[in-house]
N, C-alpha and C positions, 0 to 999 in steps of 0.2 A: 088263313088264320091258323094258329097253332097253340099247342099247350107245351109247357116246358117243365123239366125237373133239373135242378142243379146237382152238382157233385158233392155239395156240402153234406156232411154227416155229423150233425150236432148230437151230442149225447144228452139224454134226459131219462132218468129213471131206469138206467140200464139199456135203453133202446137208442138206436141211431135214427135220426130224422133228417129230412131234406125238405125243400120247398117245391110245391106244385103251383105254377103260375100259368096264365094264358093271355092271349091278345085281348080277349074280352071277358068280362065276368060271366056272360052267358056260356061261353065255351069252357071256362074254368069249372063252373058248376056241373056242366054236362059230363066232362071227363071224370070229375070227382065222383059223380053218381055212378058212372060206368064202371069204375074200379072199386066201388063200395066204400067210399069215404063219407062219413056222416056229415051232412050239411051243417050241423051245429059246430063243427070244427073250423068253419070258414073264419078267416081273419081278414077283415076288410077295413080296419081303422085307417091305415095309411096306404099300404100296397095290398091289393086283394090277392090272397094266396091261402093255401092249406099247408100245414106242416104234416108230412106223411112219413110213414115208416119205410124202411128199405124194401119190405115186401110189397107195399103199395107202389113204391117207386118202380119196381120191376113190372108191375101190372100196368102202370102208366106208360112206360116205355113200350110195352107190348101193344098198348092201345093207340100208339102213335105219337106220344109225347116226345119231344126232342130234348136230348141231354145238352145242357149248356154249362159253360164255365163261368167263373166269377166275373169276367169282363162282360159277357153277354147278359148276365143277371143285372149288372150295374146299368147297362144300356136299357134294358127293359124297364127298370125302375125309373131311370131318367125320363124315358119316353112317357111313362104313365104319369109321373109327377108333373112334368112340364107340358106334355102334349095333350093330355086328356082332362086335366082338372082346371 
């Protein structure tokens, strides 16, 4: 099992954000807690993820998250959408 951060850097309020995802929601919440992301920021309506700052992204990578590109992100979303629901 793994956690992932993408290379995307969306701007909002002067900050740049990316996505934190994982193979399971349990692992997603575990890494989020480990790097200090507030659980209230969880977005689970469609694809379970957290939007995280670049500082938290660096912490996630240091904690073992894997950096992914757009294609791998799309694959994870497809697998979640069609394989798990």
